OpenMM code with the backbone's topology and positions (N, CA, C; nanometers):
from openmm import Vec3, app, unit

residues = "MET VAL LYS LEU ARG LEU ARG GLU ASN GLU SER ILE GLY ASP ALA VAL LYS ARG PHE ARG LYS LEU VAL GLU HIS ALA GLY ILE LYS LYS GLU MET ARG ARG ARG GLU TYR TYR GLU LYS PRO SER GLU THR ALA ARG ARG SER ARG ARG ARG ALA GLU ARG ARG ALA ARG ILE GLN ARG MET VAL ALA GLY SER".split()
positions = [
    Vec3(-2.6623, 12.3217, 5.5321),
    Vec3(-2.7897, 12.2873, 5.4748),
    Vec3(-2.8573, 12.4146, 5.4234),
    Vec3(-2.9059, 12.4082, 5.3028),
    Vec3(-2.9693, 12.5231, 5.2401),
    Vec3(-3.1196, 12.5134, 5.2600),
    Vec3(-3.1774, 12.6212, 5.3103),
    Vec3(-3.3216, 12.6278, 5.3275),
    Vec3(-3.3727, 12.7475, 5.2493),
    Vec3(-3.4872, 12.7278, 5.1860),
    Vec3(-3.5453, 12.8342, 5.1057),
    Vec3(-3.6951, 12.8385, 5.1323),
    Vec3(-3.7422, 12.9535, 5.1672),
    Vec3(-3.8867, 12.9717, 5.1857),
    Vec3(-3.9360, 13.0598, 5.0728),
    Vec3(-4.0430, 13.0187, 5.0122),
    Vec3(-4.1021, 13.0934, 4.9038),
    Vec3(-4.1584, 13.2245, 4.9578),
    Vec3(-4.1146, 13.3351, 4.8987),
    Vec3(-4.1636, 13.4652, 4.9431),
    Vec3(-4.3032, 13.4889, 4.8871),
    Vec3(-4.3706, 13.5842, 4.9478),
    Vec3(-4.5052, 13.6165, 4.9029),
    Vec3(-4.4985, 13.6735, 4.7609),
    Vec3(-4.5834, 13.6238, 4.6731),
    Vec3(-4.5904, 13.6661, 4.5321),
    Vec3(-4.4599, 13.6430, 4.4559),
    Vec3(-4.3807, 13.5450, 4.4972),
    Vec3(-4.2552, 13.5133, 4.4270),
    Vec3(-4.2822, 13.4007, 4.3278),
    Vec3(-4.2343, 13.4207, 4.2055),
    Vec3(-4.2553, 13.3166, 4.1052),
    Vec3(-4.1600, 13.2002, 4.1307),
    Vec3(-4.1948, 13.0856, 4.0758),
    Vec3(-4.1118, 12.9663, 4.0922),
    Vec3(-3.9746, 12.9888, 4.0291),
    Vec3(-3.9724, 13.0556, 3.9150),
    Vec3(-3.8456, 13.0836, 3.8469),
    Vec3(-3.7513, 13.1657, 3.9336),
    Vec3(-3.8048, 13.2683, 3.9995),
    Vec3(-3.7235, 13.3516, 4.0880),
    Vec3(-3.6733, 13.2713, 4.2080),
    Vec3(-3.7589, 13.1840, 4.2592),
    Vec3(-3.7197, 13.1011, 4.3739),
    Vec3(-3.6081, 13.0043, 4.3339),
    Vec3(-3.6179, 12.9491, 4.2135),
    Vec3(-3.5146, 12.8572, 4.1665),
    Vec3(-3.3817, 12.9314, 4.1505),
    Vec3(-3.3863, 13.0528, 4.0966),
    Vec3(-3.2640, 13.1337, 4.0830),
    Vec3(-3.2005, 13.1582, 4.2198),
    Vec3(-3.2846, 13.1944, 4.3167),
    Vec3(-3.2351, 13.2201, 4.4520),
    Vec3(-3.1761, 13.0941, 4.5131),
    Vec3(-3.2428, 12.9793, 4.4879),
    Vec3(-3.1936, 12.8521, 4.5390),
    Vec3(-3.0573, 12.8189, 4.4796),
    Vec3(-3.0421, 12.8370, 4.3498),
    Vec3(-2.9129, 12.8104, 4.2844),
    Vec3(-2.8019, 12.8957, 4.3438),
    Vec3(-2.8320, 13.0226, 4.3698),
    Vec3(-2.7320, 13.1109, 4.4308),
    Vec3(-2.6930, 13.0613, 4.5692),
    Vec3(-2.7928, 13.0208, 4.6479),
    Vec3(-2.7654, 12.9712, 4.7828),
    Vec3(-2.6789, 12.8451, 4.7788),
    Vec3(-2.7106, 12.7547, 4.6858),
    Vec3(-2.6341, 12.6305, 4.6732),
    Vec3(-2.4905, 12.6620, 4.6324),
    Vec3(-2.4739, 12.7525, 4.5371),
    Vec3(-2.3398, 12.7912, 4.4905),
    Vec3(-2.2604, 12.8539, 4.6045),
    Vec3(-2.3252, 12.9437, 4.6786),
    Vec3(-2.2572, 13.0131, 4.7882),
    Vec3(-2.2186, 12.9163, 4.9002),
    Vec3(-2.3003, 12.8151, 4.9233),
    Vec3(-2.2721, 12.7188, 5.0298),
    Vec3(-2.1623, 12.6196, 4.9891),
    Vec3(-2.1273, 12.6150, 4.8607),
    Vec3(-2.0215, 12.5255, 4.8147),
    Vec3(-2.0683, 12.3831, 4.7917),
    Vec3(-2.1966, 12.3629, 4.7813),
    Vec3(-2.2504, 12.2281, 4.7659),
    Vec3(-2.2162, 12.1703, 4.6291),
    Vec3(-2.2264, 12.2528, 4.5246),
    Vec3(-2.1947, 12.2044, 4.3899),
    Vec3(-2.0482, 12.1608, 4.3800),
    Vec3(-1.9618, 12.2413, 4.4362),
    Vec3(-1.8182, 12.2103, 4.4329),
    Vec3(-1.7907, 12.0797, 4.5077),
    Vec3(-1.8553, 12.0636, 4.6209),
    Vec3(-1.8397, 11.9424, 4.7011),
    Vec3(-1.8918, 11.8202, 4.6266),
    Vec3(-2.0044, 11.8350, 4.5576),
    Vec3(-2.0598, 11.7236, 4.4809),
    Vec3(-1.9645, 11.6802, 4.3699),
    Vec3(-1.9077, 11.7780, 4.3006),
    Vec3(-1.8140, 11.7454, 4.1928),
    Vec3(-1.6903, 11.6756, 4.2481),
    Vec3(-1.6444, 11.7223, 4.3644),
    Vec3(-1.5253, 11.6632, 4.4252),
    Vec3(-1.5511, 11.5180, 4.4658),
    Vec3(-1.6719, 11.4880, 4.5100),
    Vec3(-1.7048, 11.3535, 4.5567),
    Vec3(-1.7652, 11.2640, 4.4481),
    Vec3(-1.7733, 11.3149, 4.3271),
    Vec3(-1.8360, 11.2389, 4.2197),
    Vec3(-1.7622, 11.1077, 4.1926),
    Vec3(-1.6297, 11.1113, 4.1973),
    Vec3(-1.5481, 10.9929, 4.1730),
    Vec3(-1.4532, 10.9738, 4.2911),
    Vec3(-1.4154, 10.8507, 4.3151),
    Vec3(-1.3206, 10.8221, 4.4224),
    Vec3(-1.1838, 10.8759, 4.3837),
    Vec3(-1.1181, 10.9385, 4.4778),
    Vec3(-0.9833, 10.9891, 4.4555),
    Vec3(-0.8921, 10.9263, 4.5599),
    Vec3(-0.7844, 10.8667, 4.5114),
    Vec3(-0.6920, 10.8023, 4.6040),
    Vec3(-0.6324, 10.9067, 4.6988),
    Vec3(-0.6011, 10.8666, 4.8216),
    Vec3(-0.5414, 10.9608, 4.9160),
    Vec3(-0.4118, 11.0225, 4.8632),
    Vec3(-0.3342, 10.9450, 4.7873),
    Vec3(-0.2099, 10.9998, 4.7320),
    Vec3(-0.2401, 11.1113, 4.6321),
    Vec3(-0.3480, 11.0971, 4.5557),
    Vec3(-0.3864, 11.2014, 4.4606),
    Vec3(-0.4348, 11.3269, 4.5341),
    Vec3(-0.5067, 11.3071, 4.6434),
    Vec3(-0.5523, 11.4211, 4.7231),
    Vec3(-0.4332, 11.4978, 4.7788),
    Vec3(-0.3366, 11.4248, 4.8321),
    Vec3(-0.2166, 11.4879, 4.8875),
    Vec3(-0.1374, 11.5583, 4.7780),
    Vec3(-0.1290, 11.4955, 4.6622),
    Vec3(-0.0547, 11.5550, 4.5502),
    Vec3(-0.1198, 11.6861, 4.5060),
    Vec3(-0.2516, 11.6864, 4.4945),
    Vec3(-0.3229, 11.8073, 4.4544),
    Vec3(-0.3039, 11.9180, 4.5578),
    Vec3(-0.3096, 11.8810, 4.6852),
    Vec3(-0.2902, 11.9771, 4.7929),
    Vec3(-0.1491, 12.0355, 4.7901),
    Vec3(-0.0502, 11.9483, 4.7684),
    Vec3(0.0894, 11.9937, 4.7630),
    Vec3(0.1117, 12.0881, 4.6450),
    Vec3(0.0551, 12.0536, 4.5294),
    Vec3(0.0709, 12.1379, 4.4109),
    Vec3(0.0057, 12.2747, 4.4318),
    Vec3(-0.1092, 12.2758, 4.4975),
    Vec3(-0.1767, 12.4018, 4.5248),
    Vec3(-0.0907, 12.4886, 4.6170),
    Vec3(-0.0295, 12.4268, 4.7182),
    Vec3(0.0571, 12.5005, 4.8104),
    Vec3(0.1803, 12.5539, 4.7382),
    Vec3(0.2384, 12.4730, 4.6491),
    Vec3(0.3549, 12.5181, 4.5721),
    Vec3(0.3186, 12.6371, 4.4844),
    Vec3(0.2029, 12.6311, 4.4207),
    Vec3(0.1583, 12.7406, 4.3342),
    Vec3(0.1381, 12.8679, 4.4158),
    Vec3(0.0766, 12.8531, 4.5357),
    Vec3(0.0575, 12.9693, 4.6238),
    Vec3(0.1904, 13.0299, 4.6638),
    Vec3(0.2882, 12.9433, 4.6991),
    Vec3(0.4200, 12.9907, 4.7418),
    Vec3(0.4901, 13.0627, 4.6266),
    Vec3(0.4773, 13.0088, 4.5056),
    Vec3(0.5413, 13.0708, 4.3883),
    Vec3(0.4832, 13.2097, 4.3635),
    Vec3(0.3517, 13.2208, 4.3754),
    Vec3(0.2871, 13.3516, 4.3557),
    Vec3(0.3301, 13.4501, 4.4637),
    Vec3(0.3399, 13.4016, 4.5874),
    Vec3(0.3835, 13.4884, 4.6984),
    Vec3(0.5259, 13.5385, 4.6747),
    Vec3(0.6134, 13.4493, 4.6249),
    Vec3(0.7515, 13.4905, 4.5974),
    Vec3(0.7554, 13.5956, 4.4867),
    Vec3(0.6716, 13.5787, 4.3854),
    Vec3(0.6682, 13.6752, 4.2755),
    Vec3(0.6192, 13.8113, 4.3239),
    Vec3(0.5182, 13.8109, 4.4082),
    Vec3(0.4622, 13.9361, 4.4605),
    Vec3(0.5646, 14.0026, 4.5523),
    Vec3(0.6301, 13.9245, 4.6371),
    Vec3(0.7281, 13.9806, 4.7315),
    Vec3(0.8517, 14.0313, 4.6581),
    Vec3(0.8856, 13.9696, 4.5460),
    Vec3(1.0039, 14.0105, 4.4713),
    Vec3(0.9848, 14.1365, 4.3901),
    Vec3(0.8600, 14.1748, 4.3648),
    Vec3(0.8317, 14.2926, 4.2816),
    Vec3(0.8547, 14.4213, 4.3539),
] * unit.nanometer
topology = app.Topology()
chain = topology.addChain("A")
for resn in residues:
    res = topology.addResidue(resn, chain)
    for name in ("N", "CA", "C"):
        topology.addAtom(name, app.Element.getBySymbol(name[0]), res)
């Protein structure tokens, strides 16, 4: 949960910028985009598997150099 307290003599614009940074850092935007549409469990597993394969391929390339 993101909490923001307005600092003394802080403009609304600066507070909004700080809030956006906090939301981005907390991963809330990414989570919202991920939950925007329903994703079948098979699609979730497929995406996870592909990400793992890509990581393994990169590791093999780095280790082979």
